[in-house]
N, C-alpha and C positions, 0 to 999 in steps of 0.2 A: 504494500500500500504506500509505503514511504517513497519508493522509487517512482510510482505512478504520479504521486503528488508532486514530486520534484520535476518530473517531465512536464506536467501541466504548467507548473510555475515557470519553467524554463521556456517553454514554447509560447507562453502568453506574455512573458516579460517585455516591458517597454511598449506594450500595445494598449490601445483603448478598445472598447467594445467594437467600435466602427472599424478600426484598422485590423483587428483580429478577424472580423467577419469578412472584410474585403480580401484577406489572404486565405483563400479557400483551402489550400493545402495545409496551412498551419491550423486553421479552424478544425479541419477534419482530424488532424493529428491530436489536437486538444480533446475533441470528442472521443476519439478512440481510447486515449489514455484515461479519460473519465470513465468510460465503460470498463476498462481493465481495473481501475481503482475500485469501483463499486462491486465488480465481480469478485475481486480479492477479498473484500469485506465479508462477502457471504461465506468465505472459507475460513474465517477466523473463528476458532472454537469458542463456545460460550464461556468457558472458564477464563479465556484470555480477554474476552469482551468485558467480563466482570472486573478486570483489573483497571479498566478505564471507563467507568460509568458516565463520565462527562462527554464521551464521544456519542454522538447521536446515531448509534448503530442501525436502528430501525429506519431512520430517515435515509441514511446512506444506502441501505439495501433496497429501500423503496425507490430510490432514484435509479437503481439499476434497471428496473422494469421500464421506467419512463425512457431511459436512454436506449435500451435495447429494442423496445417495441414501438416506440413513437418517434423515431428519428426525424421524420419529416414534420412532425408536429411540435418539436421542441422550439420554444421561443428563444431567440438569441439573447434576450434580456435575462432569461433564467440561466442560460449557460454562463453568461458573464457574471452573474451574482455568485454562481458556484465557483467559477474560476478565480474571481477577484476577492471573495470573502470567505467562502466555505473551505476551499482547498488550503489556503494558507493557515487558517485556524486548525484544520484537521491535521496538517503536517506538524504543527507544534504539539498537538495533543498526542500524536503517534510517537513522536520523538521522546516526549516525557514518559509515555508508557514503556517504551523500550529501555530507557535508562533506569526505570524502576524495577525491571525484571531481574530476578536473581540470576547469577551467572550460570551458564549451561554446565552440566556435569560431563 
């Protein structure tokens, strides 16, 4: 999930909603990595999710269905809000969760 958040951030860095939408290849890359991000969230075990209750797991997983099944109906404004606000916040939460994990045996 961290990797996909980082990709979304890198691909959208320096862009406005308008400039991102105008660059179709970049916009498509952002959408694809959002899809991968939310798909990865579905694979996080429940006990791991419990370590980070501040992460909106259900909303993230619900977003997966919208991205995967309603590609043509996704509003650019919604994508931009996810990219510009939700993903940076999620990335910080994921990094905090990972640093709180006990070391692997």
